[in-house]
N, C-alpha and C positions, 0 to 999 in steps of 0.2 A: 919626384915628389908626388906625382899623380898616383903611382902605385902604392907608395907608403900611406897616402891619404886614404885610399880605398881600403887598405888593410886595416887601418885604424877604424874606419867606418864599419867594416865587417866585424871586427872585434866588439865594438860597441853594440851593434845589432844583436849578435849572438849572445853576448852577456845579458842583454836585456830580455831576450825571449827564450833562452835555453838554460834552465837551472843545472844542466849536467856539465857545463863547462866550468873548469876550475883554474885554468891559466890561459893567458893570452896566446901562448904558443899553440894551444890545441886548435885554434882556428885554422891553422894550416892543414890540419887533418880532416876538416869537415868537407864532405862531398859538395855541400852548397858553395863553399868558398872556391873549390877547384872548378866546379861547373861554371861559376860566374867569371872566373879568369878566362876560361875557354870561350865563353859567350862573348865577352867584351872584345876579344881579339877577332873572333869570327864576325861579330857585328860590324866592326870597322872594315873588314874585308868585304862584307856584303854591301855596305854603303858605297864602296868603291867599285862595285859590280864584279868583284873577283869571286863569283859564286862558287866555283869548284873548290877553291882553297878555303873559302868560308865554311863550306860543308865538311871539308876534310878536317879542319880544326874542330868543328862542332862534334863530329863523329868520334874523334879521339877523346873528347870530353865525355861522351856517352859511354864509351868502353871503360873509362876510369871510374865513373861515378854512378852510372845507371840513370842519370838525369839527362833528358833530351830537350834542349832549348834550340829552336830553329834560329839561325843567325839573323833572320829578318825581324824577329820579335823585338818590341820596344819595351824596355823595363826601366822603371823609375828608381829612386833612391830608397835605401832602407829595405831592400828585398831580401827575404830569408826563406830558405827551404829547409825544414826540419827533417832530418834523416834523408829523405828525398828519393830513394830508389823508386823507379817507375814513374817519376814525374815527366809529363810531356807537355811542351808549350809550342803551339803552332806558329807558323810564319807571320800571320797578320795579327797576332795577339798584341794587345797594348796593356801594360801593367803600370799602375800608378805608384805612388810612394807608400812606403811602410806596409807592404803586402807580405803576408805569410802563407806559404803553402806547406802541406804535409805530404808524406809519401803516398804515391799512387794517384796523385791528382792529374787530371787531363784537362788542358785548355785546348779544345780541338774544334774541328769543323764538322759539318753534317753531310758532306758530299764533295763533288768536284766543282762546286760553284767557283766563279772567278771573283777577283777583287777581295774586299774585306770579308773574310769567312770565319774568323776566330773571335773569341770574346774580347771585350774591353773591360778590364778590371779597375775599378776606381781606387781611391786612396784608402788606407787603413782597413783593408779587407783581409779576412782570414778564411781560407778554404781548407777544410779538414780532410783527414786521410781518406783516400779512395773516391773522393768526389769527382764527378765528371761535369764539366761545363762545356756545352757543345753548341756552337752557332755564333753568328755575328750579332751580339747584343751586349748591353752593359750590365755589369754588376755594380750597383751604386756604392758610393762612399760609405765607409763604416759598417759594412755588411758582413755577415758571417754565414758560411755555407756548411751545413752539418756533414759529418762523416758518411760516406757512401751515397750521398745525394746525387741525383742526375738533374742538372739544371738546363732547361731547354728554352727559357724565355727570360726577358729582362727582369732584373731585381731592383726594386726601388732603393734609394739610400736608406741607411739605418735599419736594415731588415735582417731577420734570421730566416734561413731557408732550410728545410729538411724534406726528405722523402724521395720517392721514385714514382712519377716525376716530381722534381722539387717544387715546393710551394711555400709561399711566405706564411710563417706561423707567428711572427712577431714583428712589430714595427716600432720605430723610434727607440732603438737601443740607446741606453744611457752611457755605456762605457765603450771605449775603443777596443776592438778585438785583440790587438797586440798587447794591451795592458793586462788582460786576464789569461789569454791563450787557453781558453776553456773550450774543449771539444765535446764534452759530455752533458753538461747541464743545459740542454736545449729543450724547447717544448716538444712534446710528443703528439702530433696531430691525430694519430689513431686513438690514443688514449683519451684525448680531449673529445673526439667525436663520440666514443663509447660513453664517456661520462655525460655528454649532452643527451644522448639517446636514453640513458638511464633516468636522467632528470625528467625528460619529456614523458617517459613511460610511467614514472611515479606520479606525475601530475595528471596524466590521463586516467590512471588507476583510481586516484583520489576522486576525480570528477565522476567516474562511473559509479563509485560507491555512494557519492552524494546523490546522483540521479536515482539509484536503486532505493536509497532511503526515502527520497521524495515520492517515488512511485508507490512504495509500501504505505506511506502515510496517506497518499491520495486514495488508495484502495480501501484503507481502513475507514476514511471519512465517508466514502461511497457506501460501504456496508452499513455504517451507522445510520446514514440517511435512509437507506432502504428499510432497515429494521423499524425506524420511526414511522415510516409511511405504511 
């Protein structure tokens, strides 16, 4: 019953987040589904300290799906990897509920440090294609990481992060990422900075014109007074 329950959960999650699925049977073809089957078995072996067999099961899953999930990672409910090839999830990664990853995402470390060295991902987080989250810090609940971003520090809850290195460009997101699955309509920090510089330049230009007009008027008044004297 445990297996059947998980299959039903996978079907529900994929139907919710992937418009390309047309039948429940298709879930058995999804790399995400196959990768999670291998992960769950490998994770059980890992918890029992059967590390070699855990990695053996895990590597079989990698060869079949292109998704590498270390057996030691902790993954919550409602987890979904769309397409998934090239996804890497490190040993001490902790993933909350209802998290979505896209292809090419890395949840990795930054070196050979010991202990907790991989990210903690909160609930209802979406990490878009090609994003890299590196280090032991938390991605807050209900946050969204833009495609190709490189995140090297903690992300507050309800935030949108884009760029290299990643930075928060939006706070207090109103909708949950898994409801929209939107990877492209994100703020552009470079465009916003350029727009800000243009506004400041326009304000400075107007101020200079005002000062030049005031200076001309002052010179005119001085000439008039000189002529009278």
